[in-house]
C-alpha positions in Angstrom: 88.9 -132.3 -76.6 87.6 -135.1 -78.9 87.5 -134.5 -82.1 84.6 -133.2 -84.0 81.7 -136.0 -85.2 80.9 -134.1 -88.4 82.8 -134.2 -91.7 84.5 -130.8 -92.9 82.8 -128.9 -95.7 83.3 -125.7 -96.9 81.2 -122.5 -96.7 79.8 -119.9 -94.5 81.7 -116.8 -92.5 83.6 -117.4 -89.0 83.4 -114.1 -86.5 86.5 -114.8 -84.3 86.1 -111.9 -81.5 90.1 -111.3 -80.3 90.4 -110.2 -77.2 94.7 -109.3 -77.7 95.3 -106.6 -80.2 97.0 -103.0 -80.5 96.3 -100.3 -83.0 99.5 -100.5 -83.8 99.2 -103.9 -85.4 100.9 -104.2 -88.4 101.3 -107.1 -91.0 105.0 -106.8 -91.3 106.5 -110.4 -90.3 109.1 -108.8 -88.1 106.5 -107.5 -85.9 103.5 -109.5 -84.9 103.4 -109.1 -82.0 99.4 -109.4 -80.9 96.9 -112.4 -81.0 94.8 -110.2 -83.3 98.4 -110.1 -85.7 99.1 -113.6 -85.3 95.6 -115.4 -86.6 95.7 -112.7 -89.9 99.4 -113.5 -90.4 98.1 -117.4 -90.5 95.0 -116.4 -92.6 97.1 -115.1 -95.5 100.6 -116.8 -94.8 102.2 -119.9 -94.2 105.4 -120.7 -92.2 108.0 -123.4 -93.7 106.8 -125.6 -90.6 103.5 -125.9 -89.0 102.6 -127.3 -85.0 99.9 -129.3 -85.2 98.0 -131.0 -81.9 100.4 -131.8 -79.5 103.2 -130.0 -80.2 103.9 -132.0 -83.2 105.7 -130.4 -86.1 104.1 -131.0 -89.4 105.1 -130.2 -92.9 103.6 -126.7 -94.4 106.0 -124.9 -97.1 108.5 -127.6 -96.7 107.4 -130.7 -97.6 110.7 -132.4 -95.8 114.1 -131.2 -93.8 117.4 -133.0 -92.3 120.7 -132.0 -91.0 124.0 -132.5 -91.0 125.6 -135.0 -88.0 126.6 -132.3 -85.9 123.5 -130.5 -86.7 124.7 -127.5 -88.2 123.7 -127.6 -91.7 120.1 -128.0 -92.2 118.6 -128.5 -95.6 114.8 -128.1 -96.7 113.0 -129.2 -99.3 110.4 -127.2 -100.9 106.6 -127.8 -101.8 106.4 -127.4 -105.6 103.0 -125.5 -107.1 102.4 -123.4 -104.8 100.8 -119.7 -105.7 101.1 -116.6 -103.9 97.8 -114.7 -104.1 98.8 -112.9 -107.3 99.8 -115.5 -109.3 103.7 -115.8 -108.6 105.0 -119.2 -108.0 106.7 -119.9 -104.9 110.6 -120.8 -104.6 113.6 -120.9 -103.3 114.3 -117.2 -103.5 110.8 -116.5 -101.6 112.0 -118.1 -98.4 115.4 -116.8 -98.4 114.5 -112.9 -98.3 111.5 -113.6 -95.9 113.9 -115.5 -93.4 116.9 -112.9 -94.2 114.1 -109.8 -93.3 114.9 -111.1 -89.3 118.7 -111.2 -90.0 121.6 -108.7 -89.6 122.0 -105.7 -87.2 119.7 -103.3 -89.2 116.4 -105.8 -88.7 113.8 -105.0 -86.3 112.6 -108.2 -85.8 111.1 -109.7 -82.4 113.0 -113.0 -83.3 116.6 -111.0 -84.7 117.8 -113.2 -81.6 116.8 -116.4 -82.6 118.4 -115.8 -86.0 121.9 -114.7 -85.2 122.6 -118.6 -84.7 122.5 -118.4 -89.3 125.4 -117.8 -90.6 123.9 -118.3 -94.2 121.2 -119.5 -96.0 121.5 -120.5 -99.5 119.0 -121.8 -102.2 120.1 -125.5 -104.3 118.1 -124.9 -107.2 114.1 -123.6 -106.8 112.8 -125.5 -104.3 115.4 -126.3 -101.8 117.7 -124.7 -99.1 120.3 -124.9 -96.8 120.8 -123.2 -93.7 124.2 -123.0 -91.8 124.8 -122.4 -88.4 127.3 -121.2 -86.3 126.7 -124.0 -83.9 125.1 -127.1 -83.6 121.3 -126.6 -82.9 119.4 -130.0 -83.0 115.6 -128.3 -83.1 116.2 -125.8 -85.2 113.3 -127.1 -87.3 111.0 -125.2 -84.4 112.2 -121.6 -84.7 110.5 -122.4 -88.5 106.9 -122.9 -87.3 107.0 -119.2 -85.1 104.5 -116.8 -86.3 107.4 -114.2 -87.3 108.6 -116.5 -90.2 106.2 -116.7 -92.4 106.5 -116.5 -96.3 106.6 -113.4 -97.7 107.1 -113.0 -101.8 110.9 -111.8 -103.0 111.5 -108.0 -102.3 108.4 -107.3 -100.6 108.0 -104.1 -98.6 103.9 -103.3 -98.6 103.4 -106.3 -96.1 100.1 -104.9 -94.8 98.8 -105.7 -98.4 98.9 -109.1 -96.9 100.2 -111.2 -99.9 101.1 -114.7 -99.1 100.4 -118.2 -99.7 97.9 -118.7 -97.3 94.2 -119.9 -97.0 92.6 -116.5 -97.5 93.0 -113.0 -98.7 92.8 -109.9 -97.2 89.9 -107.7 -98.3 90.4 -105.0 -95.2 92.7 -104.8 -92.3 91.5 -101.7 -89.5 94.3 -102.2 -87.0 93.0 -102.5 -83.2 89.4 -102.9 -84.9 88.8 -105.3 -87.2 89.5 -107.5 -90.8 88.2 -109.5 -92.7 89.6 -111.9 -95.5 87.7 -114.3 -97.9 88.6 -118.1 -98.7 91.5 -118.1 -101.6 89.9 -120.3 -104.5 93.4 -121.8 -105.4 94.6 -122.9 -102.0 97.5 -125.7 -102.2 96.7 -127.2 -98.5 93.9 -129.6 -99.1 91.1 -129.9 -96.7 91.8 -126.9 -94.7 90.2 -122.7 -95.2 86.9 -124.2 -95.1 85.1 -120.6 -94.5 84.2 -118.1 -97.6 85.0 -115.4 -95.2 86.3 -114.7 -91.7 86.2 -111.4 -90.1 88.6 -110.6 -86.8 86.7 -108.6 -84.6 88.7 -106.8 -81.7 86.9 -106.7 -78.4 89.2 -106.1 -75.4 86.4 -106.5 -72.0 85.7 -110.1 -71.5 81.9 -109.3 -70.4 81.9 -108.1 -74.5 83.1 -110.6 -75.9 81.0 -113.0 -74.0 77.8 -110.9 -74.8 78.8 -110.7 -78.1 79.5 -114.8 -78.5 75.9 -115.2 -76.2 73.8 -113.1 -78.3 75.5 -114.2 -82.2 77.3 -111.3 -83.2 80.8 -113.2 -83.0 81.2 -117.0 -83.2 83.9 -117.7 -81.0 86.5 -115.7 -78.8 89.3 -116.2 -77.3 90.7 -115.4 -73.1 87.2 -116.8 -71.5 87.3 -115.3 -67.9 87.7 -118.5 -65.8 85.5 -117.7 -63.2 83.0 -117.7 -65.4 83.7 -120.3 -67.4 81.8 -122.9 -65.7 78.9 -121.3 -66.4 79.2 -120.4 -69.8 79.8 -124.2 -70.0 76.2 -124.3 -69.1 74.5 -122.3 -71.7 72.4 -123.5 -74.6 74.5 -123.6 -78.1 77.5 -122.8 -76.4 80.7 -125.0 -76.3 84.0 -124.3 -73.8 87.2 -125.4 -75.6 89.9 -126.0 -72.6 93.1 -127.0 -73.5 96.5 -127.9 -71.5 99.0 -125.4 -73.2 102.3 -124.3 -71.9 101.5 -120.6 -71.1 102.5 -119.0 -67.6 101.3 -115.9 -66.2 103.5 -113.9 -64.3 104.8 -110.6 -62.4 108.0 -110.0 -63.7 110.8 -107.9 -62.1 113.3 -106.1 -64.3 116.4 -107.7 -62.5 119.1 -104.7 -63.0 116.7 -102.0 -61.3 116.8 -101.4 -57.0 115.1 -103.7 -55.5 115.1 -105.8 -57.8 118.7 -107.2 -58.5 119.4 -108.4 -54.7 118.4 -111.7 -55.3 116.7 -112.0 -52.0 113.8 -109.5 -52.8 113.2 -111.9 -55.5 113.3 -114.8 -53.3 111.0 -112.6 -50.6 108.1 -111.7 -53.3 108.0 -115.5 -55.0 107.5 -117.0 -51.3 105.2 -114.1 -50.5 102.6 -115.2 -53.2 99.8 -118.0 -52.4 100.3 -119.8 -55.7 96.7 -122.2 -54.7 94.8 -119.1 -54.0 96.0 -118.0 -57.2 94.7 -121.4 -59.0 91.0 -120.9 -57.6 90.8 -117.1 -57.3 92.1 -116.1 -61.1 91.5 -119.4 -62.7 89.0 -120.7 -61.3 91.0 -124.0 -61.1 91.5 -124.1 -64.8 95.4 -124.3 -64.6 97.7 -125.5 -61.9 100.6 -124.3 -59.2 103.7 -123.1 -61.2 107.1 -122.6 -60.2 108.8 -119.7 -61.1 109.8 -121.1 -64.6 108.2 -121.6 -67.9 108.8 -124.9 -68.6 105.7 -126.8 -67.6 104.4 -130.4 -68.4 103.5 -129.7 -72.0 107.1 -129.6 -72.9 109.2 -133.1 -73.1 111.9 -131.6 -70.6 109.8 -130.2 -67.6 112.0 -130.7 -64.6 109.7 -132.2 -61.7 112.7 -132.3 -58.8 112.8 -128.5 -58.8 111.7 -127.6 -55.0 108.2 -126.4 -55.2 108.0 -122.1 -53.8 105.2 -122.3 -51.4 103.5 -119.2 -49.6 105.9 -118.5 -46.0 105.4 -115.0 -44.9 107.5 -115.4 -42.2 110.4 -116.2 -45.0 109.4 -113.4 -47.0 109.7 -111.0 -44.2 113.0 -112.3 -43.3 114.5 -111.7 -46.5 113.2 -108.9 -47.2 114.6 -107.1 -44.1 117.9 -109.0 -44.7 118.2 -107.3 -48.1 117.6 -103.6 -46.6 114.4 -103.1 -48.7 112.1 -103.8 -44.8 109.2 -100.7 -45.4 110.4 -100.1 -49.7 106.8 -99.5 -51.1 106.4 -101.4 -54.8 104.5 -100.6 -57.5 103.3 -103.0 -59.5 101.8 -102.3 -63.1 99.2 -104.4 -64.7 96.3 -104.2 -67.0 94.4 -107.1 -68.0 96.2 -107.2 -71.6 98.8 -109.6 -70.6 96.4 -112.0 -69.3 91.9 -111.7 -68.6 92.0 -111.0 -64.8 95.8 -110.1 -64.3 94.5 -106.7 -62.3 92.6 -108.7 -60.6 95.6 -111.2 -59.6 97.5 -108.0 -59.0 95.4 -107.0 -56.2 95.5 -110.6 -54.8 99.5 -110.7 -54.8 99.1 -107.4 -52.9 97.0 -108.4 -49.8 98.8 -111.9 -49.7 102.0 -110.0 -49.6 101.0 -107.8 -46.8 100.7 -110.7 -45.1 104.9 -111.0 -45.0 104.7 -106.7 -44.0 105.7 -106.1 -48.3 103.6 -103.1 -49.5 102.5 -103.5 -52.8 100.6 -100.5 -54.8 98.6 -101.9 -58.2 98.8 -99.4 -60.4 96.3 -100.2 -63.5 98.0 -99.5 -67.0 95.9 -98.5 -70.0 95.0 -101.7 -72.0 95.9 -100.0 -75.4 99.6 -99.8 -75.7 100.5 -102.2 -72.7 103.1 -104.2 -74.4 104.4 -101.3 -75.8 104.5 -98.8 -73.0 104.4 -100.7 -70.0 106.1 -104.5 -70.9 109.8 -104.7 -70.3 109.9 -100.7 -69.6 108.1 -100.4 -66.0 110.1 -102.3 -62.7 107.5 -104.6 -61.8 104.8 -105.7 -64.2 102.2 -107.8 -64.8 102.9 -110.5 -68.1 101.8 -113.7 -69.7 104.0 -116.0 -71.8 102.1 -118.5 -74.0 104.9 -120.7 -74.6 107.0 -121.8 -77.6 107.3 -125.2 -79.8 110.3 -126.2 -77.6 112.4 -125.6 -74.1 115.2 -123.8 -76.8 112.8 -121.5 -78.4 110.9 -120.5 -74.8 113.9 -120.2 -72.9 115.9 -118.1 -75.2 112.8 -115.6 -76.1 112.1 -114.7 -73.1 115.1 -115.3 -70.6 118.6 -115.2 -72.4 121.2 -112.2 -72.6 121.1 -112.9 -76.3 117.3 -111.6 -76.5 115.7 -108.4 -77.1 112.5 -109.9 -75.4 114.1 -110.8 -72.4 111.6 -108.4 -70.1 113.5 -109.2 -66.6 117.2 -108.4 -68.1 118.3 -111.0 -66.1 121.7 -112.6 -67.3 122.7 -115.6 -65.6 126.1 -116.7 -66.9 125.3 -120.1 -65.9 122.4 -120.5 -67.5 123.2 -118.7 -70.2 126.1 -121.2 -70.9 123.7 -124.7 -70.0 121.3 -123.2 -72.6 123.3 -122.8 -75.4 125.0 -126.3 -74.6 121.6 -127.8 -74.9 120.8 -126.5 -77.8 123.6 -127.9 -79.6 123.4 -131.5 -77.4 122.2 -134.4 -79.6 122.4 -137.0 -76.6 118.9 -136.6 -75.4 119.8 -137.7 -71.7 122.7 -134.8 -71.2 120.2 -132.6 -73.5 117.0 -133.1 -70.8 120.3 -132.4 -67.7 120.8 -129.3 -69.3 117.6 -127.9 -69.2 116.5 -128.9 -66.2 119.9 -127.0 -64.9 118.1 -123.9 -67.0 114.8 -124.3 -65.4 116.2 -124.9 -61.4 118.8 -122.0 -62.1 115.4 -119.5 -63.3 113.3 -120.0 -60.8 115.8 -119.9 -57.9 117.1 -116.5 -59.5 115.3 -115.3 -62.2 113.3 -112.3 -62.3 109.9 -113.9 -63.0 107.4 -114.7 -60.1 105.5 -117.2 -62.1 102.5 -118.7 -59.9 100.6 -120.6 -62.5 100.4 -122.4 -65.4 96.9 -121.2 -67.1 95.0 -123.5 -69.0 94.3 -121.8 -72.6 90.3 -121.4 -72.7 88.2 -120.5 -75.8 84.7 -120.7 -76.5 82.6 -121.2 -79.4 79.0 -121.3 -80.9 78.2 -125.5 -81.6 77.5 -124.2 -84.9 81.3 -124.3 -85.5 82.7 -127.6 -85.6 86.5 -128.6 -84.5 89.1 -131.2 -84.9 92.0 -132.1 -82.3 93.3 -128.8 -81.0 96.6 -127.7 -80.7 97.9 -126.9 -77.4 100.9 -124.3 -78.6 98.6 -121.3 -78.6 95.0 -120.1 -77.9 92.1 -121.3 -80.6 93.8 -123.8 -82.0 97.5 -122.9 -82.2 95.9 -119.5 -83.5 94.9 -121.1 -86.6 90.8 -122.1 -86.2 90.8 -120.1 -89.4 92.4 -122.7 -91.3 91.0 -125.6 -89.2 87.7 -124.6 -88.1 84.6 -125.5 -89.9 80.7 -124.8 -90.1 79.2 -127.8 -88.7 
């Protein structure tokens, strides 16, 4: 999307309609799960590093960073003169406390597996820290940008008070309903956080969100329905924001449970889905065909050489028969929480698979609590991953044996060895080869059916102006509150 012609200015209120939320949302950084929680965290708090447009890492609370030659020791210099909302000055003690929230056996953090590589964090005075790793990691700075690793005060336990160093100060937060923040008059980041106040409004139904935007009840929304996006684009006073990113929609199988423990069943289902029809009918053309692995062309090390899984009902039928699963009824659990149109996509998949003699019954699950009650709990379920700053974070979080977020419970020894080797490899050619191998193994053997890579689709009033849009999450990297302004 082109950069707006207008100059950023302070003032006004922004109201964002957010599709992904939960009544159990919290401001505990260890448990930043939904888009609502992510957007609110980044209104209130900062990371050491920020992901900017094009996936480029930018200094945030860390001004610079460097590693030892073996990439096992990393030093981060911290910004001076930054204040929390209550007036306390940021120091290394706060950063170390914040990072340690995600370390150790007792942590409940969603990124516990990613933080296990850290063996020690020490302060070199008030404005520098050193992180020591158990093994080399050439891309550690990307980890410091994830939404869980926002910085809080040392000793903080009342996370829902929302104290941070961010551009806005919390006024109210009703999980699953709405939140309101006001501009931080002492914000350290120049040229950011332009609005006087921002409200996040939880609106699950896409039609209700769209109506709220059309009638001026909200100023912007995420998760536009791709099947109506072209129509929305023609409406006066509204702008569609289409961003090619790293999100993949998928149907996931728990690979430790029958019949999905048999790779032939997994392969059959990958051949029983018509990807082109999914792009056309579910995405409305706002996306592209994927190949059952998460690393799209938006990543540096995308592997274009993997043979594409094509719709082949005859081969799918033969594989199911060879696996002894002929006639078995599979239950696919879905709601529109993972992505807009997920239930329709599941029904379409069921129709496509029927031509291979594979019977899939679609069970519509409640939207609220989907992530905690269905995702990773039911044997076969709709899912979505919105990508991460680099290949290591995406593959480790979603598909490695060390992750608590590996919802498919896939455990492939060759994949895990290649992933670990790639993390520490500083030679770019060798690193690419290792990530290519990870993608190939996941596509062939993994427990995800990823038929499409979807574009992010947001919509806004033309009264709201933007700069260059980040592609790592919807709503400008989930930082629209800080980056946008009144036109």
